C-alpha positions as MATLAB code, in Angstrom:
seq = 'MTLKWTRASLSDLQRLHAFLHPVNPDAAACVIQRLTDGPDLLHTQPRIGTRLPEFEPREVRCLFIGDYEMRYEITADQAVWMLRVWHTREFR';
ca = [
      14.777   22.214   36.893;
      17.202   24.773   36.836;
      18.806   26.275   39.962;
      19.429   29.975   39.840;
      20.862   32.206   42.609;
      19.441   35.649   43.496;
      21.927   38.797   43.923;
      20.829   38.413   47.930;
      21.453   34.428   47.966;
      25.409   35.486   46.477;
      25.579   38.330   48.842;
      24.774   36.044   51.764;
      27.471   33.776   50.537;
      30.152   36.124   50.450;
      29.048   37.642   53.886;
      28.996   34.366   55.641;
      32.714   33.492   54.013;
      33.868   37.148   55.052;
      32.694   36.312   58.672;
      34.197   32.857   58.858;
      37.837   33.511   57.048;
      39.485   35.817   59.570;
      39.002   32.961   61.892;
      39.363   29.828   59.903;
      40.119   30.086   56.276;
      39.814   26.335   55.594;
      36.566   26.128   57.493;
      35.198   29.242   55.367;
      35.913   27.309   52.198;
      34.539   24.128   53.157;
      30.983   25.886   54.488;
      30.851   27.661   51.297;
      31.491   24.746   49.520;
      28.830   22.575   51.189;
      26.411   25.457   50.908;
      26.888   25.791   46.842;
      26.836   22.140   46.310;
      23.776   20.959   48.831;
      21.328   22.664   46.720;
      22.145   20.371   43.712;
      19.503   17.910   45.101;
      17.064   20.260   44.268;
      17.389   19.750   40.498;
      15.879   16.034   40.962;
      13.783   16.436   44.081;
      12.795   20.411   44.169;
      10.111   19.860   46.722;
      12.178   18.511   49.289;
      12.315   21.353   51.529;
       9.745   22.496   53.904;
       6.731   24.732   52.168;
       6.697   28.053   53.946;
       2.693   28.841   54.107;
       3.425   32.583   54.971;
       4.850   33.165   51.574;
       1.606   32.035   49.567;
       0.600   31.872   46.878;
       4.266   31.937   46.046;
       5.921   28.351   46.736;
       8.763   29.152   48.714;
      10.350   26.552   50.568;
      13.357   26.241   53.093;
      16.203   23.609   53.083;
      18.751   23.062   56.033;
      22.404   22.190   55.145;
      24.000   21.671   58.564;
      23.318   24.875   60.731;
      22.184   26.851   57.469;
      19.120   27.771   56.400;
      18.380   27.997   52.440;
      14.940   29.472   51.440;
      14.298   28.902   47.695;
      11.042   29.427   45.483;
       9.933   27.095   42.544;
       8.606   29.315   39.924;
       6.215   28.458   37.279;
       8.995   28.366   34.629;
      10.022   25.082   36.903;
      13.200   27.254   37.981;
      14.518   27.046   41.448;
      15.345   30.346   42.619;
      17.802   30.300   45.848;
      16.492   33.525   47.777;
      18.379   33.590   50.921;
      21.231   31.666   53.123;
      21.935   32.202   56.780;
      23.341   30.383   59.567;
      20.381   29.566   61.965;
      21.931   31.315   64.701;
      21.753   34.613   62.958;
      18.957   37.003   64.148;
      16.627   37.082   61.117;
];
């Protein structure tokens, strides 16, 4: 399966980096690295995340990487689309 990032998910990564960087640039880089490397597991095990029934019939799932929630969708063409990324303490 191929992993693709939506504009919204890439924007989320930029927002998280911009929030962390002024306080701790090294931590900001580390978090972004973990968030971009973490979903590599989805190439071989795309259904490892918890399915979110409120999005049915779409197959939207969530995966937690540390304190960050990543929502993604598995499409009929066997692609995995990263939809959104945020810290679990953010109000969503």
